[in-house]
VEXDO-485708 format. One record per residue (C-alpha): residue number from 1; z, x, y; residue in three letters. Coordinates in Angstrom, 2 decimals. Layout:
// VEXDO-485708
seq:zz:xx:yy:type
NUM:Z:X:Y:ALA
...
END
This chain:
// VEXDO-485708
seq:zz:xx:yy:type
1:-8.38:13.11:4.37:MET
2:-5.92:13.03:2.52:ALA
3:4.56:19.38:1.15:ARG
4:4.51:21.82:-0.89:SER
5:6.99:21.56:-3.74:GLY
6:9.61:24.20:-4.23:GLU
7:11.01:25.18:-7.60:GLY
8:10.26:27.21:-10.67:ARG
9:7.00:28.96:-11.34:LYS
10:4.19:26.66:-12.40:THR
11:0.60:27.38:-13.43:PRO
12:-1.82:27.84:-10.55:ALA
13:-4.19:24.99:-9.83:LEU
14:-7.70:25.52:-11.14:THR
15:-11.07:24.62:-9.71:LEU
16:-13.05:23.10:-12.60:PRO
17:-16.72:23.93:-13.04:LYS
18:-17.95:21.00:-15.07:LYS
19:-20.46:18.31:-14.40:ARG
20:-19.82:15.10:-12.48:GLY
21:-21.29:11.66:-13.08:VAL
22:-23.38:9.63:-10.68:SER
23:-25.79:6.74:-10.63:ARG
24:-27.52:4.93:-7.80:ALA
25:-26.89:1.37:-6.66:VAL
26:-29.28:-0.81:-4.63:PRO
27:-28.28:-1.85:-1.15:LEU
28:-28.81:-5.47:-0.27:PRO
29:-32.53:-5.78:0.46:GLY
30:-33.49:-2.22:-0.52:ARG
31:-33.46:0.15:-3.45:ARG
32:-32.05:3.63:-3.92:ILE
33:-33.91:5.67:-6.50:HIS
34:-31.91:8.19:-8.56:PRO
35:-32.94:11.73:-7.87:GLY
36:-34.41:10.99:-4.45:ASN
37:-32.78:12.99:-1.68:VAL
38:-33.10:11.46:1.78:VAL
39:-32.69:13.89:4.65:HIS
40:-31.62:12.15:7.84:ARG
41:-30.36:13.28:11.21:ALA
42:-26.58:13.09:11.43:ARG
43:-24.96:11.44:14.46:PRO
44:-23.34:13.90:16.84:ARG
45:-19.85:12.53:16.17:GLY
46:-20.30:13.00:12.42:TYR
47:-21.52:16.57:12.87:ARG
48:-18.48:17.28:15.05:ARG
49:-16.23:15.74:12.39:LEU
50:-17.65:17.95:9.65:VAL
51:-17.20:21.03:11.82:HIS
52:-13.62:20.10:12.77:GLN
53:-12.50:19.64:9.17:TRP
54:-13.58:23.19:8.38:GLN
55:-10.93:24.45:10.84:ARG
56:-7.41:25.25:9.61:PRO
57:-5.87:24.03:12.87:GLU
58:-7.37:20.55:12.38:THR
59:-5.96:20.36:8.86:ALA
60:-2.58:21.63:10.11:ALA
61:-2.46:18.95:12.81:ALA
62:-3.21:16.25:10.23:TRP
63:-0.53:17.65:7.93:GLU
64:2.02:17.58:10.75:ALA
65:1.28:13.91:11.47:SER
66:1.67:12.87:7.83:GLY
67:-0.69:9.95:8.44:GLY
68:1.89:8.36:10.74:ALA
69:-0.75:7.16:13.23:GLY
70:-1.93:4.30:10.97:LEU
71:0.51:1.37:10.91:PRO
72:-0.95:-0.21:7.75:THR
73:-0.83:2.96:5.67:ARG
74:2.63:2.57:4.11:ALA
75:2.14:-1.01:2.90:ALA
76:-1.30:-0.33:1.45:GLN
77:-0.21:2.89:-0.24:GLN
78:2.75:1.08:-1.80:GLU
79:0.37:-1.53:-3.23:LEU
80:-1.98:1.20:-4.50:LEU
81:0.89:2.85:-6.36:LEU
82:1.93:-0.48:-7.88:ALA
83:-1.62:-1.16:-9.10:LEU
84:-1.90:2.30:-10.66:LEU
85:1.48:1.94:-12.34:HIS
86:0.57:-1.44:-13.84:GLU
87:-2.83:-0.14:-15.02:SER
88:-1.18:1.73:-17.90:ARG
89:-2.97:5.00:-17.20:VAL
90:-0.42:6.81:-19.36:GLY
91:-1.47:10.40:-20.01:ASP
92:-5.03:9.71:-18.84:GLY
93:-6.78:10.90:-15.69:SER
94:-7.13:9.49:-12.18:VAL
95:-9.45:10.66:-9.42:LEU
96:-8.60:10.89:-5.72:ASP
97:-11.93:10.78:-3.86:ALA
98:-11.03:12.36:-0.53:GLY
99:-7.75:14.02:-1.50:VAL
100:-7.26:15.71:1.89:GLY
101:-3.90:17.45:2.07:SER
102:-2.67:15.72:-1.09:GLY
103:-0.35:13.27:0.65:LEU
104:-1.37:10.27:-1.48:VAL
105:-2.04:12.38:-4.57:ALA
106:1.55:13.62:-4.54:GLU
107:2.88:10.05:-4.55:ALA
108:0.47:9.10:-7.36:VAL
109:1.57:12.02:-9.56:LEU
110:5.20:11.06:-9.00:GLU
111:4.42:7.42:-9.89:THR
112:2.42:8.36:-13.01:LEU
113:4.56:11.11:-14.58:PRO
114:2.25:11.74:-17.56:ARG
115:-1.14:11.39:-15.87:ALA
116:-3.49:14.11:-14.67:GLU
117:-5.00:13.82:-11.19:LEU
118:-8.27:15.33:-10.02:VAL
119:-8.74:15.53:-6.25:GLY
120:-12.04:16.02:-4.40:VAL
121:-12.54:16.97:-0.76:ASP
122:-15.16:18.76:1.34:PHE
123:-12.68:20.51:3.64:SER
124:-11.47:23.94:2.41:PRO
125:-8.42:23.96:4.74:PRO
126:-7.35:20.53:3.47:MET
127:-7.79:21.65:-0.12:LEU
128:-5.59:24.65:0.65:ASP
129:-2.87:22.30:1.90:LEU
130:-3.29:20.08:-1.16:ALA
131:-3.06:23.12:-3.43:ARG
132:0.28:24.05:-1.88:ASP
133:1.61:20.50:-1.97:ARG
134:0.61:19.81:-5.58:LEU
135:1.46:23.20:-7.07:ARG
136:4.73:21.90:-8.49:ARG
137:2.76:19.56:-10.79:PHE
138:1.09:22.51:-12.51:GLY
139:-1.89:21.69:-14.71:SER
140:-1.51:17.96:-14.02:ARG
141:-3.25:18.49:-10.66:ALA
142:-6.77:19.87:-10.35:ARG
143:-8.77:20.23:-7.15:LEU
144:-12.53:20.29:-6.62:CYS
145:-14.65:21.00:-3.57:SER
146:-17.22:18.25:-3.09:GLY
147:-18.96:16.14:-0.45:ASP
148:-18.84:12.38:-1.05:LEU
149:-22.07:11.98:0.92:SER
150:-23.72:13.74:-2.05:ARG
151:-21.69:12.56:-5.03:PRO
152:-24.30:13.58:-7.63:ALA
153:-23.63:17.22:-6.68:GLU
154:-19.85:17.04:-7.20:ILE
155:-18.67:18.98:-10.26:GLU
156:-15.78:17.25:-12.01:LEU
157:-13.91:17.86:-15.25:PRO
158:-15.89:16.13:-18.01:ARG
159:-13.75:13.12:-18.86:ARG
160:-13.34:9.41:-18.25:ARG
161:-10.95:8.23:-15.58:TYR
162:-8.56:5.34:-15.96:GLY
163:-8.65:4.85:-12.20:ALA
164:-10.48:6.15:-9.15:VAL
165:-9.18:5.65:-5.62:PHE
166:-10.24:6.63:-2.11:SER
167:-8.03:6.34:0.97:VAL
168:-9.44:6.34:4.51:GLN
169:-12.46:8.46:3.63:THR
170:-15.66:6.47:3.05:LEU
171:-15.97:5.16:6.62:HIS
172:-17.35:8.57:7.61:HIS
173:-20.46:7.97:5.44:LEU
174:-23.54:5.97:6.39:ASP
175:-24.24:2.75:4.52:ASP
176:-26.63:4.27:1.99:THR
177:-24.07:6.98:1.20:GLU
178:-21.25:4.44:0.94:LYS
179:-23.21:2.39:-1.61:ALA
180:-23.93:5.54:-3.64:ALA
181:-20.26:6.56:-3.46:ALA
182:-19.14:3.17:-4.79:PHE
183:-21.65:3.46:-7.65:ALA
184:-20.48:7.00:-8.43:TRP
185:-16.83:5.92:-8.57:MET
186:-17.67:2.93:-10.76:ALA
187:-19.63:5.21:-13.09:GLY
188:-16.59:7.38:-13.73:LEU
189:-14.38:4.67:-15.24:VAL
190:-14.65:2.91:-18.60:ASP
191:-14.91:-0.89:-18.84:PRO
192:-11.65:-2.30:-17.52:GLY
193:-11.09:0.78:-15.36:GLY
194:-9.68:0.43:-11.84:LEU
195:-11.39:1.38:-8.57:VAL
196:-9.41:1.08:-5.31:VAL
197:-10.74:1.80:-1.83:VAL
198:-8.49:1.65:1.23:ILE
199:-10.56:1.98:4.36:ASP
200:-11.77:0.66:7.68:ARG
201:-13.99:-2.37:8.03:VAL
202:-16.29:-3.10:10.92:ARG
203:-15.03:-5.39:13.68:VAL
204:-17.76:-7.72:14.95:GLU
205:-18.10:-7.98:18.74:GLU
206:-17.63:-11.77:18.75:ALA
207:-14.25:-11.32:17.03:LEU
208:-13.03:-8.23:18.87:PHE
209:-10.58:-10.07:21.16:ALA
210:-9.12:-11.86:18.11:ASP
211:-8.79:-8.54:16.29:TRP
212:-6.91:-7.11:19.26:GLN
213:-4.42:-10.00:19.18:VAL
214:-3.65:-9.22:15.53:ALA
215:-3.67:-5.43:15.90:TRP
216:-1.27:-5.40:18.86:ARG
217:1.40:-6.77:16.51:ARG
218:1.43:-3.39:14.74:VAL
219:0.15:-1.24:17.62:ASP
220:1.22:-2.62:21.02:PRO
221:-0.75:0.11:22.81:ALA
222:-4.12:-1.18:21.54:ALA
223:-6.36:-1.95:24.51:SER
224:-9.88:-1.51:25.85:GLY
225:-13.21:-3.26:25.50:THR
226:-15.51:-3.57:22.53:TYR
227:-17.73:-0.92:24.13:ALA
228:-14.71:1.40:24.27:ASP
229:-14.02:0.68:20.61:HIS
230:-17.60:1.48:19.54:VAL
231:-17.65:4.63:21.67:ALA
232:-14.39:5.78:20.06:GLY
233:-15.85:5.28:16.59:LEU
234:-18.95:7.30:17.49:ALA
235:-16.85:10.09:18.99:GLU
236:-14.74:10.29:15.82:ALA
237:-17.73:10.18:13.48:GLY
238:-16.56:6.84:12.01:ASP
239:-19.15:4.39:10.66:ARG
240:-17.25:1.49:9.08:PRO
241:-19.20:-1.16:7.17:ALA
242:-18.48:-4.86:7.03:THR
243:-16.08:-6.17:4.44:LEU
244:-18.88:-8.24:2.90:GLY
245:-21.21:-5.25:2.49:ASP
246:-18.52:-3.14:0.85:GLN
247:-17.70:-5.87:-1.65:LEU
248:-21.42:-6.34:-2.36:ASP
249:-21.80:-2.62:-3.12:TRP
250:-18.84:-2.73:-5.47:MET
251:-20.25:-5.74:-7.32:LYS
252:-23.71:-4.14:-7.53:ALA
253:-22.02:-1.13:-9.15:ALA
254:-20.69:-3.30:-11.99:GLY
255:-17.24:-4.05:-10.60:LEU
256:-15.46:-7.37:-10.34:ALA
257:-14.25:-6.90:-6.77:ALA
258:-12.11:-8.52:-4.12:CYS
259:-10.06:-7.66:-1.06:CYS
260:-6.38:-7.72:-2.04:LEU
261:-4.93:-6.68:1.30:HIS
262:-6.35:-6.82:4.82:LEU
263:-4.75:-6.42:8.19:TYR
264:-6.93:-6.16:11.26:GLY
265:-9.72:-3.77:10.29:ASN
266:-7.92:-1.98:7.44:ARG
267:-8.77:-3.30:4.00:ALA
268:-7.75:-2.61:0.43:MET
269:-10.64:-3.32:-1.92:LEU
270:-9.97:-3.47:-5.64:VAL
271:-12.50:-3.47:-8.45:GLY
272:-12.42:-3.58:-12.25:ARG
273:-15.31:-2.22:-14.31:LYS
274:-17.07:-5.09:-16.11:THR
275:-20.03:-3.29:-17.66:ARG
END
């Protein structure tokens, strides 16, 4: 999920009521048909997650932490900002898919002083925090309520985006939803447009001990068994996909894609629209 600025009066942020863009992408070995809605039982951890993010106290706790619990966050955010800056967005638009409290969005708006940012999130309390944080940017920041597990239903301002990014959000979706989210993001940018996803990747059991060796270099407290790790993911409603699957979904969506930064199980995937 992704401080309020002080200063002179600025226009209030608006909630646009225009249509979004979406298209389906096939998963490896199966097809997703546009317009088909698949109703599936949600894991208990995911249901708990959705409920928690509707609570103001959960959003407030996240805001107080400032994302400090993730040791790779600063380096990957710095690289994201560099990529956006070099993409020559100018006075165009960028989309933050999973804006949360606006922590990353604020840095993006500061880095791109002429660009407009649209932020989407499904948590009303987080959007309230983002509204406060981004108010100083006036009409350059617009916020929308939307659930990335159903991207076709998200209402966005009707425009093309020079870049779309998502930070630590998509791992809450199941694999079918992740593939659809990648396709939706790719569909929003013109050829040459940038798509960046910073997120978790699945750790395979056979490599778990090796992952722990690497992760303890940034988090000395990391411990436990693979079973503990899997149980913790389920409890948190996290469902990370493999690095290979995520890159496949990006390529199937018409993106030239690669992993530009990876430490442990935190990856930065970058794609450019090719068609």
